[in-house]
N, C-alpha and C positions, 0 to 999 in steps of 0.2 A: 786504609784509617779515613772513617769518616771525615765530611768536611764540616768547618764551622758550622754555616746554614743546617747541615744535617742531624748535626747535633742538638741546634736550638731547636729546629722543628720537631725533634724527639721530645723531649720538656711543654711544649705547649700542648692543649689539651684537645686543638683540630685546628686545621687549615681552614675549614669552612668559616671558622668565627676570626679569624687575624687576616688583615689587609698587608700587601706588602710595607706600607707606611709602620706597622706598628712590626712588623718582620726583622725592619732594617732598623731601623729608627729607635725601636722602644724596646722588643725582647730579645734583639744579639745583645745589646750593653747589659741587660739583666741577666742576662744570661752568665755574663763574664764579671760580672757582679757576684752572682750566685755559685760560679767557679772558687771565686776567692772566697767567701763565706764557709763554704764547706771546707775548703783549707782551715780553715781558720775558724771550723769545729764550734758555727756562730746559728744559732738557732732560729728558723724561721720567722717565727713570733719578734725577735730580738729584731731580725731585718725591718719587720714592718712597723714596729716602734720608734727605730730611727728613720723613717721613711717619712713617719706621722709626726715627727720633729721636725724633721729638714722642710718637710712641704708646710708646716703650721707657720716656722719663722719665716717663709720666704714672704709671707705679708708684712714684716716690717718695712719690708723694701716698696713695698709698694703704699705706703704713704708718703713717700716723698713726690714732691713734683719733679726732679730731678732722672732723665729718660736711662742714667746709666746706673741708678738706683734700680730703676723696675727693671732693670735688665737682667742686675745681678737676682733681684727674685726670680724670675722666669728660670735663669738657669738653676736655683735650689728647688722649683717646681718640678724642671725637668730630673733632676739629681733624684730628687724624691717618688718621680714616677717608676726610672731603673726599677728603685727597693721595691716600688711596691709590684714589678715583675719579677723581679731576682726572689721574693720573699714565695710567689707562688712555684717558680722555676725550682729554687731548692729543697721546697717541700716534697714535688714529687721526684725528684732527682734524689733526697737522701728518705723520703717514705716517711716523715713529721707533720704530716695534716693531720689536722686537729677543726674543728670547729670555730673554738674562741679564734685562730688565726684566720681563718677564711671572714670570719665576723669584724675583725677588726683592720681586715685586708681590705673590708667593705667599704670600711666608718671613715678611715683614709681620706679619702674624697671630697668625703665631707667636712672632715677638719680642716684639709689644706683648703678651700674653698673660704670657709666660714671665717678664716683668719683675713684669708686678701679681699674677701666684702667688707669686713669691718674696718680694712686699711681705706678702702675706697670711701666707707661712712664718713668715717674722719676726719680725711682729706675735703672732702665735696662740703662738708658740714655745713662748714661756716658761708660758701658762695649758694647755696641748695638749697639748704636747711631741709625742711619734713619731705620736699619732692626728691631728693634721694635714697630717703629711708624705705618714701613709697615703691619709688624704683627697684631697688634692691631687694626691698622685703618679695616684690613678684618675682621679680626675676631670680631668685635665690630661694626663696625657701619654696614657693610654688614653682614654675618652671623647672632650675635645674635640678631639685629635689626626685619629680618626679621622671623626667627625662631619661636620670641616671640609672632611678630605680628599674625602669622599663628596659632599656639597652643592656641591663645585667640582666634581666630575668628572659628576654628574648633568646640571649646566648646559651644563656642554660636550659631551655626549654627546645631550642634544636641540638643541644649534645644530649639530653636527653632523652629527644625523639630516635636518635644514633643506636645512641649505645647505652641507654635506659639510663636505671636510677646510681648502677657504678662508676660509670664512666658522665656523669655530672652534678654539679651540685644544686641539682634543684628541689628545695626545701618545700613543707605544708606550713601554714601559719598554724594547722589546727595539733599537729602533731608539733610542734617549737612549746604550743600554750601548754598541752599536758604536761610536756616535758619540764618546763617551768614550774607549774603549781604542782607536780610532784618533789619540789623541791622545795626545805623550810629555809625563812630567812633568818633563824638562827641556831645556825650551822654551818661547819664547814664549806658548805655548795652556796653560800648566801650571791657569792660574785657571779657561779655560773647561773644562778637564778635572775642577777640582774642584766646580764647579757642577753638571756634568752628572750628577757621580756622585751627588750628592744628589740632585736632579732625578729621573734614574730610579730610586734607591730611592724616592721617593715615589708617584710614576706607578706604581710596582709595587704599592707597596701599594693603591691606588686600585685595579688592576685585581683584585687578593688580594679587594677585598670583594666583586667582581662577576663571578662567574665565568659567572654564564647568558651574560650581556653580552657577555663576552668569546669566547664559543663563537659568540655571534648576528655579532658584528663584522666577521669577514671575508665574509660570505655578504651583509651586508646592503650592504658598501662596494660590492658589485659591481653594486648599483640604479640606474639614472641616478637626475639629480635629480629628474625628472617624474616618477616611478615612484609609483603611487598610493599604496606602501605605506611609502615616508615620510612622507606625511599621516596615514596611521593609526598609523605610531608616534608622531608629535608629540602628535596627541590623547592618545593613553594614556600619555607624555610629561609632558602637558601640567600634569594635576594632583598630579604629585612634584613641580615648581617651589618651590609655597610651602612646601614643608616641608621642601624645599631650602632655602630662605631662612630658616626658622627653624634649621636646624642651622649655619649659619654665623654669621654674625656681629648682626646688628640684634636677636635676641630674646633673646642672651646679652649684650649689650650693655643692653637697657632691663632686666632682671630683674639685672645687675651693679648699673644706677643704685640698681633698688628695692632692693636687697639693704643698700647701703648708708646710703641715706636713710632704713631704717627702723632703721637699727644692729645688722642680723643679716647681715652681710655673707658668714658662713659658709652662709648658706643657697644661696647661686647656688652652690656646688660641688654641693652637693645636687639642686638643680634640674638642673644639668649632666650629674649621673652618675644620673638617674634619666630625668625628661622628657623632657629633650634624647635621649638615649639610647635611650629607645623609639620615639621620633617617629624615629629615624637606622635601627632595627629595621625596625619601618613602612616608611618609604619606602624600604630595600634588598626588602623581604619585596614589595613592589607592584613595581615598577623589576625585580626577578627574575624575577618569573612571568609578565610580558608579555614580557618577553624570552625567554623560554622557549618559548610561544607563538608567536613570530614566528620563531625557531628552525626549530619543528615545522614552519612552515608553509613556510620558506624551501627548508627541508634535503630536505622531499617533492616539491617542484615539478622 
């Protein structure tokens, strides 16, 4: 009989894109929740929606000046993140994978932190005024959004390079826009058209951050899955995966926890706008550099 670790690994996309921290602290609890939801016949989208509600509601507890309330908020955020893992694991376990589920899964984190930022804005507005608004607007709307989008994109690019389209969730904004435009607002497809509109914009924002990869992509797509160039790309991409994990959820959650425990929650926004932004720039520089190298090699062949 396989061990718990082996069963968890079987529900993960690839060990390449998951750290040990994620395996034991995030993926394993998520897997246990997924087992429960499978037994209860709960659809993965329902799990995603529950995670969105729990994570968004955590913002209420960050409005308080009490550390105990802030810790409740952190526990709710961790709980929501377990559900964020469980929905994908449940979808792979049951074969109930859908585009809207993937889109909602990406939207979840944005919803959580929107309400957390709003809570801190209302909390510190009487003392800081417009300064707290400007700090959060820069850290949240500019830095956070771009960091999470790029980290998610690089993981999908890595999986795409190894397994091809079927083993990745790498999409094209052009394809999503064409699909969106083929649907009509005044029809039963209006909701699908709506979420495709926003998903195409999100995908386009990822592509705009990765111009060298966009040049390489059509050439690389022609390579068979067993081409040695794909393995070489994997080796170049592998060091980027820890950086991608840093700029998505785990590191920012740890820093948020430390900032509220020490009584300096504003340090979180400064960290996001400086350290995490520096990591994003470095990851982007590294990735774009080797994509340019691969492009020159393939275009000259």
